[in-house]
C-alpha positions as a printed NumPy array, in Angstrom:
array([[ 76.077, -63.719,  22.488],
       [ 74.701, -60.82 ,  24.707],
       [ 74.495, -57.408,  22.291],
       [ 76.586, -54.425,  24.476],
       [ 73.136, -52.466,  23.715],
       [ 69.507, -52.927,  23.032],
       [ 67.12 , -52.18 ,  20.287],
       [ 65.788, -48.658,  21.972],
       [ 69.106, -48.05 ,  23.563],
       [ 70.099, -48.133,  20.117],
       [ 67.687, -45.823,  18.658],
       [ 67.435, -43.797,  21.367],
       [ 70.715, -42.874,  20.73 ],
       [ 70.261, -42.081,  16.891],
       [ 67.671, -39.864,  17.906],
       [ 69.816, -37.504,  20.368],
       [ 72.37 , -37.524,  16.825],
       [ 69.334, -36.593,  14.877],
       [ 69.498, -32.876,  13.191],
       [ 66.063, -31.807,  11.662],
       [ 68.002, -29.429,   9.049],
       [ 70.51 , -32.364,   8.029],
       [ 67.723, -34.326,   7.663],
       [ 65.967, -31.649,   5.097],
       [ 69.242, -31.92 ,   2.908],
       [ 68.964, -35.455,   3.046],
       [ 65.646, -35.533,   1.871],
       [ 66.284, -33.044,  -1.202],
       [ 69.64 , -34.613,  -2.196],
       [ 68.146, -38.585,  -2.53 ],
       [ 65.045, -37.104,  -3.941],
       [ 62.132, -38.11 ,  -1.392],
       [ 59.108, -36.402,  -2.757],
       [ 56.343, -38.1  ,  -5.209],
       [ 57.461, -40.02 ,  -8.008],
       [ 61.3  , -39.398,  -7.177],
       [ 63.467, -42.58 ,  -6.491],
       [ 63.471, -42.288,  -3.359],
       [ 60.   , -41.236,  -2.712],
       [ 58.731, -41.643,   0.703],
       [ 62.53 , -42.203,   2.738],
       [ 62.893, -41.031,   5.586],
       [ 65.804, -39.054,   7.189],
       [ 67.092, -38.31 ,  10.527],
       [ 69.539, -36.196,   9.545],
       [ 72.688, -38.376,  10.615],
       [ 75.95 , -38.082,   9.057],
       [ 77.529, -41.664,   7.743],
       [ 80.723, -40.936,  10.132],
       [ 78.431, -40.512,  12.992],
       [ 76.49 , -43.709,  12.001],
       [ 79.583, -45.786,  11.358],
       [ 80.79 , -44.512,  14.918],
       [ 77.792, -45.931,  15.962],
       [ 77.65 , -49.144,  14.057],
       [ 80.847, -50.151,  16.25 ],
       [ 78.932, -49.497,  19.571],
       [ 76.569, -52.259,  18.292],
       [ 78.364, -54.447,  16.46 ],
       [ 77.405, -57.252,  18.341],
       [ 73.738, -56.766,  17.956],
       [ 71.653, -59.611,  17.349],
       [ 70.537, -60.227,  14.308],
       [ 66.773, -60.311,  15.643],
       [ 67.859, -56.646,  16.151],
       [ 69.469, -55.95 ,  12.655],
       [ 66.314, -57.098,  11.032],
       [ 64.254, -54.258,  12.896],
       [ 66.917, -52.018,  11.526],
       [ 66.675, -53.698,   8.07 ],
       [ 62.718, -52.987,   7.908],
       [ 62.972, -49.319,   9.505],
       [ 61.277, -46.445,   7.465],
       [ 64.149, -44.522,   8.835],
       [ 67.025, -44.421,   6.276],
       [ 69.761, -44.149,   9.008],
       [ 68.608, -47.243,  10.731],
       [ 68.974, -49.261,   7.625],
       [ 72.335, -47.781,   6.886],
       [ 73.156, -48.928,  10.696],
       [ 72.188, -52.527,  10.212],
       [ 73.958, -52.651,   7.051],
       [ 77.233, -51.458,   8.299],
       [ 76.727, -54.144,  11.363],
       [ 76.424, -56.661,   8.878],
       [ 79.26 , -56.108,   7.344],
       [ 81.56 , -55.587,  10.346],
       [ 79.798, -59.401,  11.455],
       [ 80.337, -60.85 ,   7.829],
       [ 83.966, -59.562,   8.202],
       [ 84.745, -61.117,  11.772],
       [ 82.848, -63.337,  12.124],
       [ 83.073, -67.029,  10.818],
       [ 81.621, -69.098,   8.314],
       [ 78.604, -69.819,  10.527],
       [ 78.01 , -66.115,  11.148],
       [ 78.953, -65.062,   7.549],
       [ 76.024, -66.904,   6.536],
       [ 73.693, -65.533,   8.756],
       [ 74.939, -62.331,   7.928],
       [ 74.769, -63.049,   3.991],
       [ 70.806, -64.267,   4.899],
       [ 69.878, -61.528,   6.711],
       [ 71.295, -58.67 ,   4.13 ],
       [ 68.792, -60.176,   2.05 ],
       [ 66.166, -58.768,   3.163]])
């Protein structure tokens, strides 16, 4: 399967959607300060509906790309990977579902 977007293209699109003020709000909401439950999590400030739209664009991303996104320090990149994995699980055959399930275990 040839992905519709490259990893760098999807990350570039995410950077275009980034909102510094929203990132500050999300960092406070998710309590990312020292000793808090979200300590160290980094936000781009992309709202979930925007991430869902981007997930539809990247629904054919390879598991290799998704793994890279899942390992990202950026909250929205990890969310994007999980949204795509859910889509691939729901739409795929048995082998695709197994791979999506296993990749989601990372």
